[in-house]
C-alpha positions as a printed NumPy array, in Angstrom:
array([[ 77.453, 128.058, 109.678],
       [ 76.179, 124.608, 108.966],
       [ 76.921, 124.791, 105.553],
       [ 80.286, 125.858, 105.739],
       [ 81.369, 122.851, 108.181],
       [ 79.849, 121.163, 105.112],
       [ 81.484, 121.777, 103.038],
       [ 84.428, 121.635, 105.056],
       [ 84.021, 118.214, 105.091],
       [ 84.593, 117.84 , 101.586],
       [ 87.52 , 119.564, 101.312],
       [ 88.727, 117.38 , 104.093],
       [ 87.627, 113.918, 101.875],
       [ 89.522, 115.637,  98.951],
       [ 92.669, 116.546, 100.593],
       [ 92.749, 112.951, 102.532],
       [ 92.036, 111.621,  98.874],
       [ 88.679, 109.426, 100.386],
       [ 86.873, 111.538,  97.693],
       [ 84.59 , 108.349,  96.059],
       [ 85.679, 110.341,  92.162],
       [ 81.812, 111.63 ,  92.441],
       [ 82.184, 114.71 ,  90.223],
       [ 79.733, 116.461,  92.77 ],
       [ 82.091, 115.566,  95.991],
       [ 84.49 , 117.405,  93.904],
       [ 82.834, 120.302,  93.308],
       [ 82.111, 120.637,  96.677],
       [ 85.364, 120.635,  97.449],
       [ 86.054, 123.279,  95.227],
       [ 84.058, 125.817,  97.141],
       [ 86.263, 125.665,  99.916],
       [ 89.028, 126.297,  97.724],
       [ 91.192, 129.223,  98.906],
       [ 93.422, 130.159,  96.127],
       [ 93.282, 130.223,  92.035],
       [ 95.799, 127.572,  92.156],
       [ 93.657, 125.135,  94.758],
       [ 90.745, 125.583,  92.521],
       [ 92.977, 124.754,  89.385],
       [ 94.207, 121.52 ,  91.002],
       [ 90.437, 120.435,  92.083],
       [ 89.128, 120.954,  88.732],
       [ 92.332, 118.935,  87.378],
       [ 90.959, 115.729,  89.326],
       [ 87.744, 115.429,  87.495],
       [ 87.714, 117.502,  84.488],
       [ 89.659, 117.835,  81.344],
       [ 91.83 , 120.613,  80.202],
       [ 89.589, 122.64 ,  77.874],
       [ 86.247, 123.035,  80.6  ],
       [ 88.903, 123.13 ,  83.115],
       [ 90.631, 126.46 ,  81.975],
       [ 86.783, 127.695,  80.754],
       [ 86.184, 127.474,  84.363],
       [ 88.731, 129.45 ,  85.814],
       [ 88.798, 131.795,  83.145],
       [ 85.461, 132.659,  84.636],
       [ 86.456, 132.397,  88.308],
       [ 89.307, 134.72 ,  87.661],
       [ 86.848, 137.037,  85.85 ],
       [ 84.529, 136.816,  88.63 ],
       [ 87.097, 137.826,  91.129],
       [ 87.823, 141.101,  89.194],
       [ 91.383, 139.887,  90.081],
       [ 93.729, 142.151,  87.028],
       [ 96.833, 140.497,  88.668],
       [ 96.173, 136.761,  86.852],
       [ 97.038, 136.289,  83.39 ],
       [ 97.416, 134.017,  80.756],
       [101.06 , 133.245,  81.964],
       [100.303, 131.941,  85.758],
       [ 97.452, 129.718,  84.183],
       [100.408, 128.093,  82.172],
       [102.219, 128.169,  84.695],
       [ 99.401, 126.247,  86.903],
       [ 99.329, 123.551,  84.005],
       [102.128, 122.995,  84.494],
       [102.439, 122.562,  88.233],
       [ 99.355, 120.165,  87.874],
       [101.302, 117.753,  84.961],
       [104.482, 117.899,  87.459],
       [102.07 , 116.634,  90.606],
       [100.23 , 114.016,  88.03 ],
       [103.909, 112.913,  86.64 ],
       [104.889, 112.606,  90.4  ],
       [101.754, 110.517,  91.539],
       [102.458, 108.175,  88.497],
       [105.713, 108.055,  88.864],
       [105.213, 107.161,  93.192],
       [102.412, 104.719,  91.923],
       [104.517, 102.67 ,  89.655],
       [107.393, 102.582,  92.24 ],
       [104.179, 101.122,  94.492],
       [103.281,  98.683,  91.971],
       [106.786,  97.412,  91.136],
       [107.523,  96.687,  94.776],
       [104.487,  94.966,  95.148],
       [104.707,  92.626,  91.815],
       [108.328,  91.964,  93.137],
       [107.274,  91.168,  96.677],
       [104.661,  88.729,  94.666],
       [107.266,  87.354,  92.576],
       [109.354,  86.869,  95.738],
       [106.656,  85.339,  97.536],
       [106.048,  82.283,  94.389],
       [110.066,  81.768,  93.894],
       [109.584,  81.104,  98.116],
       [106.553,  78.818,  98.129],
       [108.191,  77.112,  94.937],
       [111.528,  76.379,  96.937],
       [109.527,  74.983,  99.687],
       [107.434,  72.865,  97.572],
       [110.277,  71.252,  96.282],
       [111.422,  70.435,  99.585],
       [107.795,  68.65 ,  99.833],
       [106.742,  70.766, 102.576],
       [103.04 ,  70.174, 103.811],
       [100.704,  72.809, 101.8  ],
       [ 99.389,  74.334, 104.875],
       [102.582,  74.967, 106.429],
       [103.522,  77.227, 103.098],
       [ 99.996,  78.462, 103.368],
       [100.936,  79.849, 106.304],
       [104.043,  81.051, 105.848],
       [103.177,  82.573, 102.406],
       [ 99.79 ,  83.821, 102.308],
       [ 99.01 ,  81.779,  98.848],
       [ 96.01 ,  79.796,  99.204],
       [ 95.885,  76.037,  98.312],
       [ 94.74 ,  76.789,  94.449],
       [ 97.568,  78.935,  93.953],
       [100.138,  76.296,  95.416],
       [ 98.666,  73.76 ,  93.53 ],
       [ 99.017,  75.579,  90.401],
       [102.466,  76.394,  91.37 ],
       [103.102,  72.389,  91.422]])
């Protein structure tokens, strides 16, 4: 029972995105997988396509699941790629928002500098350091 709790800990780390990208953490999370799809997705997190597909085939063969076939493996591949695309799109949007906010902060700081406002006040309202403000002058 202790082992199951230990493995469940890694499952929670994986699903809450707290795994430190250590391969051993992914392997431990995979041991708690409840479906081939889940195994496939976890393996996709740290293995290349060739190794991942080889392992998933071995897992399927070990399970003696005759209903799982190459078409389902292709479907899993497509699902993982779609998930990756969604993830990277979301990350790109987040980075764009961050970059836009930073540029807006710089524009505000430049306007405040033009008005000869004190540096400590500009730093307080923009969060920019004194060194960053000096570079903008």
